[in-house]
C-alpha positions in Angstrom: 45.4 17.1 -39.0 48.3 14.5 -38.5 47.4 11.7 -35.7 49.1 14.0 -32.8 47.3 16.8 -33.6 44.2 14.7 -33.3 45.5 13.6 -29.3 46.8 16.9 -28.7 42.9 18.4 -30.0 40.7 15.4 -29.5 37.6 18.2 -29.2 38.6 19.4 -32.6 38.5 15.8 -33.7 35.1 15.6 -32.3 33.6 18.9 -33.9 34.9 17.7 -37.5 33.7 14.2 -37.1 29.7 15.5 -35.8 29.9 17.8 -39.1 31.2 15.6 -41.2 28.5 13.5 -40.2 25.4 16.0 -40.5 26.5 16.3 -44.3 26.5 12.7 -44.9 23.7 11.8 -43.6 20.9 10.4 -45.6 18.2 13.2 -44.6 20.5 15.7 -45.2 21.5 14.8 -48.5 17.6 14.2 -49.7 16.7 17.9 -47.9 19.9 19.1 -50.1 19.0 17.9 -53.6 15.4 18.7 -53.1 16.4 22.0 -52.4 18.6 22.5 -55.3 15.6 20.8 -57.5 13.0 23.0 -56.3 15.5 26.3 -56.8 16.0 25.8 -60.3 12.1 25.9 -61.1 11.7 29.0 -59.5 14.6 30.3 -61.9 13.1 28.7 -65.0 9.3 30.2 -64.0 11.0 33.6 -63.3 12.9 33.8 -66.6 9.9 32.0 -68.6 7.2 33.7 -66.7 8.8 37.8 -65.9 7.5 39.0 -69.9 4.4 37.9 -69.7 1.1 38.6 -67.9 0.9 36.2 -65.0 2.5 39.1 -62.6 5.9 36.8 -61.8 8.0 40.1 -62.5 10.4 39.8 -59.5 12.5 36.8 -58.4 10.5 37.4 -55.4 7.1 36.5 -56.9 8.8 33.5 -58.3 9.7 32.5 -54.6 6.5 33.3 -53.4 4.5 31.1 -56.5 6.8 28.7 -55.4 5.7 28.3 -52.0 2.5 28.2 -52.4 2.5 26.0 -55.3 4.5 23.0 -53.0 2.1 23.8 -50.2 -1.1 23.1 -52.4 -2.5 26.3 -51.0 -3.0 27.8 -54.1 -4.3 31.3 -54.4 -4.7 31.3 -57.6 -3.6 35.3 -57.9 -0.8 34.3 -59.5 -1.1 31.9 -62.4 2.3 30.5 -65.1 1.3 31.3 -68.9 4.3 29.8 -70.9 5.2 26.5 -72.0 7.8 26.1 -69.5 5.8 28.2 -66.7 3.2 26.1 -67.4 5.6 22.6 -66.9 7.3 23.8 -63.9 4.4 24.5 -61.8 3.0 20.6 -62.6 6.5 19.4 -61.4 5.8 21.8 -58.7 2.5 19.9 -57.8 3.5 17.3 -58.2 7.2 17.6 -55.8 4.7 19.2 -53.1 2.4 16.5 -52.7 5.5 14.0 -52.4 6.9 16.0 -49.9 4.4 16.9 -47.9 2.8 13.3 -47.9 6.4 11.8 -47.0 6.9 14.8 -44.4 3.2 14.3 -42.5 3.8 10.5 -42.6 7.2 11.1 -40.9 5.3 13.3 -38.7 2.9 10.7 -37.7 5.2 7.9 -36.9 7.2 9.8 -35.1 3.9 10.7 -32.8 2.9 7.1 -32.8 6.5 6.1 -32.0 6.5 8.6 -29.0 3.1 7.2 -27.5 4.4 3.5 -27.9 7.6 4.2 -25.4 5.8 6.5 -23.5 3.2 4.0 -23.0 6.0 0.9 -22.8 7.7 3.2 -20.6 10.5 3.7 -23.1 10.8 7.0 -23.6 13.4 9.1 -22.4 12.6 10.9 -19.7 12.8 15.3 -20.1 14.5 17.0 -17.3 13.1 17.0 -13.7 13.4 18.2 -10.2 11.9 17.6 -7.1 9.5 14.8 -8.0 8.9 11.6 -6.7 10.0 8.4 -7.7 7.7 4.9 -6.7 10.0 2.1 -7.8 9.5 -1.5 -7.7 5.4 -3.4 -7.8 3.4 -5.1 -6.6 -0.6 -6.3 -6.1 -2.8 -3.8 -5.2 -0.5 -0.9 -6.8 -3.2 1.4 -8.0 -4.7 1.6 -3.8 -0.5 2.4 -3.4 -1.0 4.8 -6.1 -4.3 6.4 -4.7 -2.8 6.7 -1.4 0.6 8.5 -2.0 -1.7 11.0 -4.0 -4.3 11.0 -1.0 -1.2 11.7 1.6 0.8 13.7 -0.4 -1.7 16.5 -1.8 0.9 18.7 -2.6 2.5 16.2 -5.5 0.5 16.1 -8.7 0.7 13.1 -10.5 2.5 14.7 -13.8 5.1 14.8 -10.6 5.2 11.1 -9.5 7.9 8.8 -11.7 7.3 5.2 -11.9 9.9 2.7 -12.5 9.4 -0.8 -12.7 9.6 -4.1 -15.2 5.9 -4.9 -14.4 3.7 -6.7 -17.0 2.7 -4.2 -19.4 -1.0 -4.9 -18.9 -0.6 -4.3 -15.8 0.5 -0.5 -16.4 -1.9 -0.4 -19.1 -4.6 -0.6 -16.5 -3.1 2.0 -14.7 -2.4 4.2 -17.8 -6.6 3.9 -18.5 -7.5 5.5 -15.4 -7.3 9.5 -15.7 -6.4 10.2 -12.4 -2.9 8.5 -13.5 -3.2 9.8 -17.2 0.2 12.1 -16.2 2.0 10.2 -14.5 5.4 9.5 -16.2 6.5 5.6 -16.1 10.2 4.2 -17.2 10.2 0.4 -17.4 13.7 -0.9 -16.5 15.3 -2.3 -13.0 15.3 0.4 -10.2 18.5 -1.4 -8.7 20.1 -0.6 -12.1 22.8 3.2 -11.6 21.9 4.3 -14.9 18.4 3.2 -15.8 18.1 5.4 -11.6 20.2 8.1 -14.2 17.4 8.4 -17.1 14.8 8.5 -13.6 16.0 11.5 -12.6 17.3 10.1 -9.6 19.8 13.2 -9.1 17.2 16.1 -9.0 14.3 13.5 -7.1 13.3 14.9 -3.7 11.5 11.2 -2.7 11.9 7.7 -3.4 9.3 5.0 -2.1 11.0 1.2 -2.9 8.3 -1.4 -2.4 9.0 -4.8 -1.9 9.3 -5.4 -5.3 6.5 -8.4 -6.4 6.8 -7.2 -10.6 9.1 -10.9 -10.9 9.3 -14.5 -9.3 11.5 -13.2 -6.8 12.3 -14.7 -3.4 12.1 -13.1 -0.3 16.4 -13.0 0.3 15.9 -11.2 -3.7 13.3 -8.8 -2.8 15.1 -7.7 0.2 18.9 -8.1 -1.4 17.7 -5.9 -4.4 15.9 -2.9 -2.0 19.3 -3.0 0.0 21.3 -2.7 -2.9 18.4 0.3 -4.7 18.6 2.1 -1.5 22.5 2.3 -1.6 23.0 2.8 -5.3 20.3 6.2 -4.5 22.1 7.6 -1.6 25.2 7.5 -3.7 23.3 9.2 -6.2 22.1 11.3 -4.3 22.7 11.9 -0.3 19.6 14.3 -0.6 16.9 12.1 -1.1 14.6 11.4 1.7 14.3 7.5 1.0 11.7 5.2 1.9 12.1 1.4 2.0 9.8 -1.7 2.4 11.6 -4.8 3.5 9.8 -8.5 4.5 12.7 -9.6 6.8 13.9 -7.2 9.6 17.5 -8.6 9.5 18.0 -6.2 6.7 16.7 -3.3 8.8 20.6 -2.9 10.0 22.0 -2.4 5.9 19.1 -0.3 5.3 19.9 2.1 8.6 23.3 1.4 7.1 23.2 3.1 4.0 20.5 6.1 5.8 17.4 4.7 5.0 15.0 7.7 6.4 11.9 5.3 7.0 12.2 1.2 6.9 8.4 -0.1 6.5 8.6 -3.7 8.2 5.5 -5.0 6.5 5.1 -8.8 7.1 6.5 -7.4 11.2 3.3 -5.1 11.0 0.6 -8.1 10.1 2.4 -10.7 12.7 2.6 -7.5 15.1 -1.4 -7.0 14.3 -2.4 -10.6 14.6 -1.0 -11.0 17.5 -2.8 -7.9 19.4 -5.9 -9.2 18.0 -5.4 -12.6 19.5 -5.7 -11.1 22.7 -9.6 -10.2 21.9 -9.1 -7.1 23.6 -9.9 -4.7 20.4 -6.5 -3.5 19.5 -6.8 -4.1 15.9 -9.6 -2.0 15.7 -7.6 0.9 17.4 -4.8 0.5 15.4 -6.6 0.7 12.3 -8.6 3.7 13.3 -5.1 5.4 14.4 -3.8 4.6 10.7 -6.6 4.4 8.2 -7.1 7.3 6.4 -11.0 7.2 6.0 -11.8 8.6 9.0 -11.1 11.8 10.7 -9.2 10.5 13.9 -6.0 9.0 13.6 -2.5 10.2 14.1 -1.0 13.4 12.9 2.1 15.4 13.0 2.3 19.1 13.2 5.5 21.6 13.2 6.5 23.1 16.9 6.6 26.7 16.3 10.5 28.3 16.7 9.7 29.6 20.5 9.1 26.5 21.7 12.7 25.0 19.9 15.1 24.7 22.7 12.3 24.7 25.4 10.5 22.0 27.9 8.0 19.8 26.6 5.9 20.6 29.9 6.1 24.8 28.6 4.9 23.7 24.9 2.0 20.9 26.9 0.8 23.4 28.9 0.5 26.4 25.7 -1.8 23.8 23.4 -5.2 24.7 22.8 -6.2 22.0 21.1 -8.8 19.0 22.0 -5.8 17.0 20.1 -3.8 15.3 22.5 -0.1 15.3 22.6 1.4 12.3 23.4 5.4 13.1 22.1 7.7 14.1 19.8 8.8 13.2 16.5 13.5 14.2 17.0 15.0 14.2 13.5 12.5 14.7 11.0 13.0 15.3 7.7 15.5 14.6 5.4 18.6 12.6 7.1 21.1 14.0 4.5 20.6 17.5 5.7 19.6 16.4 9.6 23.1 14.8 9.9 25.2 18.2 7.9 23.2 20.7 10.8 24.4 18.2 13.8 27.5 17.9 12.4 27.9 21.6 11.6 26.7 22.3 15.6 29.1 19.6 16.8 31.8 21.1 15.9 31.2 24.6 17.4 32.7 23.4 20.7 36.0 24.5 21.5 36.7 21.7 23.9 38.4 18.9 21.6 37.0 16.2 24.2 33.7 17.9 24.0 34.2 17.7 19.9 35.8 14.3 19.8 32.1 13.0 22.3 29.4 15.0 20.1 31.0 13.8 16.9 30.6 9.7 18.0 26.5 11.2 18.7 26.4 12.5 15.2 27.8 9.3 13.6 24.9 7.3 15.4 22.4 9.7 14.7 19.2 8.5 13.4 16.3 10.0 11.4 12.7 10.3 12.7 12.5 9.0 16.1 10.1 8.6 17.8 10.1 9.5 22.2 6.5 8.9 23.5 5.2 10.9 27.0 8.6 12.3 27.6 9.3 14.4 31.5 8.4 17.7 31.1 11.9 18.7 31.5 12.6 16.6 28.2 14.0 19.8 25.9 12.7 19.5 22.2 15.0 19.8 20.1 15.6 21.7 16.5 14.0 19.8 13.7 11.1 17.8 15.8 7.2 17.3 15.1 4.8 16.8 18.3 2.9 13.3 17.7 -0.9 14.0 18.3 -4.0 11.7 18.4 -7.1 13.3 16.5 -7.4 14.2 12.7 -8.7 17.7 13.4 -6.7 20.6 13.1 -4.2 21.4 15.3 -4.1 24.8 16.9 -0.4 26.5 17.5 -0.4 28.9 20.8 
């Protein structure tokens, strides 16, 4: 094929290159040589034994005897009687032991290598869908994993992927726990696009980005990496539900612009808790009770029946038959990308151009998961909202 043809048909050249590479592969050449040797031995046995009483009367008998011998099964139903037949049988036994020794060694090596790569987070992940990706590492990581599994009973350990550069000793401790054995682990930088693609980010459903403490990063570096990760993740998968933890509230605006669905300001929460506790009014106990997983009381989110969407808050409140206390509404819940697409479609329905422009401006400033506490009874419950209750018992809907 000429060079001009190569430029015109790059696919053909690639196809023939793969074929050439296959036939020049040392393993393929070795397998071909072994096949030729076995074929020659089988023909020798057939020719030398077909006139004896060894029951090798057809070519199929010779093939059967060859397979049984090289696999070292040795049923004993067929035994060569001629000199050439027995020499060939000895050769088959030696070749069979060598072949199966090499194959078993290769297989054991493959399994060991695969397990080592899996333990070190180097194994290429198989195709996953709707999984939960946890990026980064921090002290008490084991408790975070326990909390994630407890808070998301619908998510199995097999559907969780860890992506970080933590010390292997830390990962080994986690993998040694029975409840975490099936969790997938990928070692790498979660701000790197190719690493995220390996973690199947394009088909993931949710991602949690921790304030990474796997290396000696400064606070500024930790938050910068979190923002970079959110931007990269949202570019690769706009539909993913993204939760990010940062230390400094100055980065909150950047995460909002990147359409991060939930932003956790850990240090601000800690600081506010300390400030509230300093008042000596027991506020810290109240807050701990509300968010603790170990108590039956706390904050509960409940779905609002479709018949109450678009009606007043007062009407919904009066319809409730539960001892739980309704304290407000959480607007725009769920995936921000979906909420924004819905709002955009709704904004364009109005025939008035000025109204359309006004609605589009509202879409631009749309934020997800906005709590509205104790609204007026005339407040209209919007679509994609949830009710906020205090208590841990089951909420009964009217």
